[in-house]
C-alpha positions as CSV (number, residue, x, y, z in Angstrom):
1,M,45.2,48.7,29.4
2,A,48.4,49.5,28.2
3,Q,49.5,48.5,24.7
4,P,51.7,45.0,24.9
5,K,55.5,45.6,24.0
6,W,56.6,43.0,21.2
7,E,59.4,42.2,21.1
8,K,61.4,40.7,17.6
9,S,62.5,36.7,17.8
10,K,66.3,36.9,18.0
11,K,66.6,33.6,15.8
12,F,63.5,33.5,13.7
13,S,62.7,36.4,11.3
14,G,59.0,37.7,11.4
15,V,58.4,36.0,15.4
16,R,57.7,38.1,17.6
17,W,56.3,38.3,21.1
18,Y,55.6,39.7,24.2
19,A,55.7,38.8,28.1
20,H,52.8,38.7,30.5
21,P,53.2,41.2,33.3
22,T,52.3,38.9,35.9
23,R,51.7,35.4,34.8
24,K,54.3,33.3,35.0
25,N,55.2,29.9,32.8
26,G,57.8,28.5,34.7
27,V,60.6,30.4,36.1
28,R,59.8,33.4,33.7
29,F,56.9,35.3,32.7
30,D,54.4,34.1,29.9
31,R,55.1,35.1,26.7
32,C,52.5,35.7,23.8
33,F,54.1,34.6,20.1
34,G,52.9,36.8,16.9
35,I,54.1,36.6,13.9
36,R,54.3,38.7,10.5
37,Y,54.6,38.5,6.3
38,A,53.7,39.9,3.5
39,V,52.2,37.8,0.3
40,A,51.8,39.5,-2.9
41,G,52.4,43.0,-1.4
42,K,49.9,42.9,1.0
43,R,51.4,42.4,4.8
44,F,49.5,40.1,7.7
45,E,49.5,40.1,10.9
46,A,48.3,37.3,13.7
47,V,48.7,36.5,17.2
48,L,49.2,32.7,17.7
49,G,48.8,31.9,21.2
50,W,50.9,31.3,24.5
51,E,53.9,29.9,25.6
52,S,51.6,28.0,28.5
53,G,49.7,27.0,25.6
54,G,52.2,25.3,24.0
55,W,54.0,27.7,21.2
56,T,57.4,28.6,20.5
57,E,59.3,30.9,18.8
58,E,59.9,27.7,16.7
59,A,56.6,26.8,16.3
60,A,55.5,30.7,15.6
61,H,58.5,30.0,12.6
62,L,57.0,27.0,11.3
63,K,52.9,28.4,11.5
64,R,54.5,31.6,9.1
65,L,56.4,29.7,6.7
66,E,53.2,27.5,6.3
67,L,51.2,30.0,5.9
68,I,53.0,32.0,3.2
69,E,53.4,28.8,1.2
70,N,49.9,28.6,1.3
71,A,49.9,31.9,-0.8
72,K,52.4,30.8,-2.8
73,Q,50.6,27.6,-4.2
74,G,46.9,29.2,-4.1
75,S,45.7,26.4,-1.3
76,G,45.0,26.1,2.1
77,P,44.7,29.4,4.6
78,V,46.3,32.1,4.2
79,T,45.9,33.2,8.0
80,P,45.3,32.0,11.1
81,K,41.8,33.0,11.6
82,R,40.6,31.9,7.9
83,E,43.0,28.8,9.5
84,N,40.5,28.2,12.5
85,A,37.6,29.1,10.4
86,A,38.3,25.8,7.8
87,K,39.0,24.0,11.0
88,R,35.6,24.7,12.7
89,A,33.8,23.9,9.7
90,A,36.0,20.5,8.7
91,A,34.4,19.9,12.9
92,E,31.0,20.5,12.1
93,V,31.1,18.5,8.8
94,L,32.9,15.9,11.2
95,R,30.2,16.2,13.5
96,L,27.4,16.1,11.1
97,E,28.5,12.8,9.3
98,Q,28.6,11.1,13.4
99,E,25.2,12.3,13.4
100,A,24.1,11.0,9.9
101,Q,26.2,7.7,10.9
102,K,24.5,7.4,14.4
103,A,20.8,8.2,12.9
104,A,21.5,5.8,10.4
105,Q,22.8,2.9,13.1
106,A,19.7,3.7,14.9
107,Q,17.7,2.7,11.8
108,E,19.3,0.1,11.0
109,A,18.4,-1.3,14.8
110,V,14.8,-0.9,14.0
111,T,12.6,-4.1,14.3
112,F,9.7,-4.7,12.4
113,G,7.6,-5.3,14.9
114,S,8.6,-1.7,16.8
115,I,7.7,0.0,13.5
116,F,4.6,-2.3,13.3
117,D,3.2,-1.1,16.8
118,A,4.0,2.3,17.1
119,H,4.3,3.1,13.5
120,Y,2.4,1.2,10.7
121,L,-0.9,0.0,13.0
122,P,-1.9,3.4,14.1
123,H,-1.5,5.1,10.6
124,T,-3.9,1.5,9.2
125,L,-6.4,1.9,11.8
126,A,-6.9,6.1,10.7
127,N,-6.7,5.3,7.1
128,K,-8.5,2.0,6.3
129,K,-11.5,-0.2,6.3
130,R,-11.8,-1.3,10.0
131,N,-12.1,-4.8,8.1
132,S,-8.4,-4.6,7.0
133,Y,-7.1,-3.4,10.5
134,V,-8.1,-6.1,11.9
135,T,-7.4,-8.5,9.0
136,E,-3.6,-6.8,8.7
137,R,-3.5,-6.7,13.0
138,G,-4.8,-10.4,13.0
139,L,-2.0,-11.7,10.3
140,Y,0.5,-10.1,12.6
141,Q,-0.2,-11.3,15.2
142,K,-0.7,-15.2,14.2
143,W,2.3,-15.5,11.4
144,I,4.2,-12.4,10.9
145,A,5.6,-11.8,14.2
146,P,6.7,-15.1,15.6
147,V,9.1,-14.9,12.4
148,I,10.3,-11.6,12.3
149,A,8.7,-9.2,15.0
150,G,12.3,-8.7,16.9
151,K,14.5,-8.3,13.6
152,P,16.0,-5.6,12.8
153,L,14.5,-4.6,9.2
154,K,18.2,-4.7,8.0
155,T,18.0,-8.0,8.7
156,V,15.0,-9.2,7.4
157,S,15.7,-11.5,4.5
158,P,13.4,-13.2,1.5
159,F,13.7,-16.4,3.3
160,D,11.7,-15.0,6.7
161,V,9.4,-13.9,4.3
162,E,9.3,-17.4,2.7
163,R,9.3,-19.1,6.2
164,I,6.2,-17.2,7.2
165,K,4.5,-18.6,3.8
166,R,5.6,-21.9,4.5
167,A,4.4,-21.8,8.0
168,M,0.9,-20.4,6.6
169,A,0.7,-23.3,4.2
170,D,1.2,-25.8,6.6
171,G,-1.2,-24.4,8.8
172,G,-3.8,-25.1,6.0
173,V,-4.4,-21.1,5.1
174,G,-5.3,-20.4,1.6
175,P,-3.2,-18.8,-0.9
176,R,-5.5,-16.0,-0.9
177,T,-4.8,-15.2,2.6
178,V,-1.0,-15.7,2.6
179,Y,-0.6,-13.7,-0.3
180,Y,-2.2,-11.1,1.8
181,A,0.1,-11.6,4.3
182,V,3.4,-10.9,2.2
183,C,1.5,-7.5,1.1
184,V,1.7,-7.1,5.0
185,V,5.5,-7.1,5.0
186,R,5.5,-5.3,1.8
187,Q,3.6,-2.5,3.1
188,V,5.7,-1.9,6.3
189,F,8.7,-1.7,4.7
190,N,7.3,0.6,2.5
191,F,5.8,3.2,4.9
192,A,8.7,2.8,6.8
193,R,10.9,4.1,3.6
194,D,8.2,6.6,2.9
195,H,8.7,8.0,6.7
196,G,12.1,8.2,7.0
197,L,12.3,5.6,9.4
198,T,14.3,3.5,7.2
199,E,16.5,3.0,4.2
200,C,16.0,-0.9,3.9
201,L,14.6,-2.3,0.9
202,S,11.7,-5.1,1.3
203,P,13.1,-8.2,0.8
204,T,9.6,-9.6,-0.6
205,A,10.9,-8.5,-3.7
206,K,12.6,-11.3,-4.3
207,T,10.2,-14.0,-3.2
208,K,7.8,-15.4,-5.7
209,K,4.1,-14.5,-5.1
210,P,1.5,-17.3,-4.3
211,K,-0.7,-17.9,-6.7
212,F,-4.6,-18.2,-6.1
213,D,-7.7,-18.0,-8.1
214,N,-9.7,-17.0,-5.3
215,R,-12.5,-15.5,-7.8
216,R,-16.0,-16.3,-6.6
217,L,-18.0,-18.6,-8.9
218,R,-21.3,-19.3,-8.3
219,F,-23.9,-17.4,-9.5
220,L,-27.9,-18.7,-8.2
221,T,-29.8,-20.0,-11.4
222,S,-33.4,-18.3,-11.7
223,E,-35.7,-21.1,-9.7
224,E,-32.7,-20.8,-6.4
225,A,-33.0,-16.5,-7.0
226,D,-36.8,-16.9,-6.6
227,R,-36.6,-19.4,-3.8
228,L,-34.4,-17.3,-2.0
229,L,-36.3,-14.4,-2.1
230,A,-39.4,-16.3,-1.1
231,A,-37.8,-17.2,2.0
232,L,-36.3,-14.2,2.9
233,K,-39.2,-12.0,3.0
234,A,-41.3,-14.6,5.1
235,K,-38.1,-14.4,7.6
236,S,-37.3,-10.4,7.7
237,Q,-38.4,-7.4,5.0
238,E,-35.2,-5.7,4.9
239,V,-33.4,-8.4,4.3
240,Y,-35.8,-9.0,1.7
241,E,-35.5,-5.3,0.0
242,V,-31.4,-5.8,0.4
243,V,-31.2,-9.2,-1.3
244,L,-33.7,-7.8,-3.8
245,L,-31.8,-4.9,-4.5
246,S,-28.0,-6.3,-5.3
247,L,-30.1,-9.0,-7.7
248,R,-31.4,-6.1,-9.4
249,T,-28.6,-3.8,-9.7
250,G,-25.7,-5.7,-9.0
251,A,-24.8,-3.7,-6.1
252,R,-22.2,-4.7,-3.6
253,A,-23.5,-4.4,0.2
254,S,-21.6,-2.0,1.1
255,E,-22.8,0.2,-1.6
256,V,-26.5,-1.2,-1.0
257,F,-26.4,0.1,2.8
258,R,-24.4,3.6,2.1
259,L,-27.9,4.6,-0.3
260,T,-29.5,7.8,1.1
261,W,-32.4,9.0,-0.7
262,A,-30.4,11.7,-2.2
263,D,-29.0,8.9,-4.6
264,V,-32.5,7.6,-5.4
265,D,-34.0,9.1,-8.6
266,M,-37.7,7.1,-8.7
267,E,-38.4,9.1,-11.7
268,R,-35.5,7.8,-14.0
269,G,-35.5,4.7,-12.1
270,L,-32.1,5.2,-10.9
271,L,-29.5,4.7,-8.2
272,T,-25.9,6.3,-8.3
273,L,-23.5,4.1,-6.4
274,L,-20.8,6.7,-4.8
275,N,-18.0,5.4,-3.1
276,T,-17.9,2.0,-4.3
277,K,-15.0,-0.6,-4.5
278,N,-12.4,0.8,-7.4
279,G,-13.4,4.3,-6.2
280,R,-15.5,5.1,-9.4
281,T,-19.2,6.0,-9.2
282,R,-21.6,4.5,-11.2
283,V,-25.1,4.3,-12.3
284,A,-27.7,1.1,-11.8
285,F,-31.0,0.9,-13.3
286,L,-33.6,-0.3,-11.3
287,T,-35.9,-3.4,-12.4
288,G,-40.0,-3.1,-12.0
289,D,-39.7,-5.1,-9.0
290,A,-37.1,-2.7,-7.5
291,K,-38.3,0.3,-8.2
292,D,-42.0,-0.8,-6.7
293,M,-40.0,-2.2,-3.5
294,L,-38.3,1.6,-2.6
295,E,-41.6,3.3,-4.1
296,A,-43.4,1.4,-0.8
297,K,-40.5,2.5,1.2
298,S,-40.9,5.5,3.9
299,R,-39.0,8.2,2.3
300,G,-36.5,10.2,4.4
301,D,-34.9,13.2,4.0
302,K,-32.1,13.2,1.3
303,S,-29.2,12.8,3.8
304,A,-31.7,10.0,5.5
305,L,-29.9,6.2,4.5
306,V,-32.4,4.2,2.6
307,F,-31.5,0.9,4.7
308,P,-30.6,2.2,8.2
309,S,-29.7,0.0,11.2
310,K,-32.2,0.1,13.9
311,K,-30.2,2.9,15.7
312,G,-30.2,4.7,12.4
313,K,-26.8,4.6,11.7
314,Q,-24.9,3.1,8.4
315,I,-25.5,-0.8,8.2
316,V,-21.9,-2.6,8.2
317,A,-22.3,-6.2,7.4
318,I,-25.9,-8.5,6.3
319,S,-27.9,-9.8,8.8
320,T,-27.3,-13.2,9.6
321,T,-30.7,-14.1,8.5
322,F,-29.1,-14.5,4.9
323,D,-26.8,-17.6,6.2
324,R,-29.7,-19.1,7.6
325,V,-32.0,-18.8,5.4
326,V,-29.0,-20.0,2.8
327,K,-28.5,-22.8,4.9
328,A,-32.2,-23.6,5.2
329,L,-32.3,-24.1,1.5
330,G,-29.8,-26.1,0.7
331,L,-27.9,-24.2,-1.4
332,N,-24.4,-24.9,0.1
333,D,-24.8,-28.8,0.3
334,D,-22.2,-30.8,-0.4
335,V,-20.2,-27.7,-1.4
336,A,-16.3,-27.9,-0.1
337,D,-14.9,-25.2,-2.3
338,T,-15.6,-21.8,-0.9
339,R,-15.5,-20.0,-4.6
340,Q,-18.2,-22.2,-5.0
341,R,-20.8,-21.2,-1.8
342,V,-23.4,-18.7,-1.8
343,V,-22.6,-15.7,-0.3
344,F,-24.4,-12.3,-0.6
345,H,-21.9,-11.0,-3.0
346,S,-23.5,-13.8,-5.2
347,L,-26.1,-11.8,-5.6
348,R,-23.4,-10.0,-7.6
349,H,-22.6,-12.5,-9.8
350,T,-26.0,-13.7,-10.3
351,Y,-27.4,-9.9,-11.9
352,A,-23.8,-10.3,-14.1
353,S,-24.7,-14.0,-15.2
354,Q,-28.3,-13.0,-16.3
355,L,-27.6,-10.3,-18.2
356,V,-24.5,-12.6,-20.4
357,A,-27.6,-15.2,-20.3
358,A,-30.3,-13.1,-21.9
359,G,-27.5,-11.9,-24.7
360,V,-26.0,-8.5,-23.2
361,D,-22.9,-7.7,-24.6
362,L,-20.1,-7.9,-22.7
363,Y,-18.7,-4.3,-22.8
364,V,-22.3,-3.3,-21.7
365,V,-22.4,-5.7,-18.6
366,K,-18.9,-4.2,-17.5
367,E,-20.3,-0.8,-17.7
368,L,-23.4,-2.1,-15.6
369,M,-21.2,-4.0,-13.3
370,G,-18.4,-1.0,-12.8
371,H,-16.0,-3.3,-13.4
372,E,-12.4,-1.4,-14.6
373,M,-10.9,-4.2,-17.0
374,I,-13.1,-6.3,-19.6
375,Q,-10.7,-9.1,-18.5
376,M,-13.1,-9.1,-15.1
377,T,-16.4,-9.2,-16.9
378,E,-15.2,-12.3,-19.1
379,R,-15.6,-14.4,-16.3
380,Y,-19.4,-14.7,-17.1
381,S,-19.1,-14.8,-20.6
382,H,-19.2,-18.9,-20.6
383,V,-23.3,-18.1,-19.0
384,G,-23.8,-17.5,-22.9
385,D,-22.3,-20.5,-24.3
386,N,-26.1,-21.4,-25.2
387,Q,-26.9,-18.6,-27.3
388,R,-23.8,-19.1,-29.0
389,H,-24.3,-22.5,-30.0
390,A,-27.6,-21.6,-31.2
391,A,-25.6,-19.1,-33.4
392,V,-23.5,-21.6,-34.9
393,R,-26.5,-24.2,-35.4
394,A,-28.5,-21.4,-37.3
395,L,-25.4,-20.4,-39.2
396,E,-24.8,-24.6,-40.2
397,K,-28.6,-24.3,-41.3
398,S,-28.3,-21.6,-43.6
399,L,-25.3,-22.9,-45.5
400,G,-26.7,-26.4,-45.7
401,V,-24.3,-28.1,-43.1
402,D,-26.9,-29.4,-40.9
403,N,-28.9,-31.5,-44.3
404,A,-25.9,-32.2,-46.1
405,N,-24.9,-34.1,-42.5
406,K,-28.1,-36.0,-42.4
407,K,-28.2,-37.3,-46.3
408,V,-24.5,-38.5,-45.4
409,A,-25.5,-40.0,-42.3
410,R,-28.6,-41.6,-44.0
411,I,-26.1,-42.9,-47.1
412,L,-23.8,-44.4,-44.3
413,R,-26.8,-46.3,-42.5
414,A,-27.5,-47.4,-45.6
415,R,-24.2,-49.0,-46.6
416,V,-23.7,-50.3,-43.4
417,G,-27.6,-52.1,-43.3
418,G,-26.7,-53.5,-47.2
419,A,-23.6,-55.3,-45.8
420,A,-25.3,-57.1,-43.5
């Protein structure tokens, strides 16, 4: 292809053009415009475009002056090529900004319900205990969803959380369960943020936490514990054994059900409790009757469960035989406060209370129970009141305070009698 024949513009210095051999623009052949210029001793040439595309001699002249001025000022592109690159870069930045804006708008439009159903609930099922999954799903369906399921996350406000709390309170739900529901709302927001589904903060941060004391307080007396064991042994040997082990070691039901024979050290009379509630492994010491009970059982291999279900699987909940026997013994008669009712967990409280009543130091009780903080153990401190009272009485006697008080009492009685 022959090189084009450039013609210099008669009007503008540095501007030139050449005509297309066949293509016309109106009545004349289409012209392509270009420019030449020098900056700091360096020469530049550039082709701008066709007349049919909007270029004219004057437009080419203005573009030439603009590029020269850019070079003099040290700002902006100094060639059309660089100018086009800058335009493409600006267009790319604009495109990314628009995509980010669309993504942000999409995030803002995501509803609480869609996050819960499509993301949070499957995550809970895969990573939490089955009971937690069922509880959270139930709280959502009954109390949370009616208020905020259809609302975009950005519009869920502290007022909405208060509406959920008020509805639950009006429905007779206890403070502990209300608090759990608020936690579910917070966890959904945190999950969405952690997984890039929203930038919204949880509205629960600006709501008051429900106040509650849900700690179970009931423990069995020695007489009640003996009656319970005797009644259970008559009904179910397996339930009796599980209850005895919990009463003598303070083990939770889940900890007893997870026990394998590898966790039982008969020689030293120890149990190794793995995967406890707080994640810490602890050792329980067997009493004589608990050790005798385990020695009488048929021992499987090390991986076998000590208390398997009838199908050889891990038991997930204590048999209803326990509740029936508790009811038959009247241990919960006239007890309205759920914290005072005898449940399986009461056996753990009984173990701790018996230790304190026997004068065991609270720090030792803390270690035996596997408590993380001493405050959890201090709830049992009142059980040792008799020991503390006896200690004070012994102090009084050693100081002669008791005899002095008796002497003063005799003097006062004598005076009163004389006055009469």
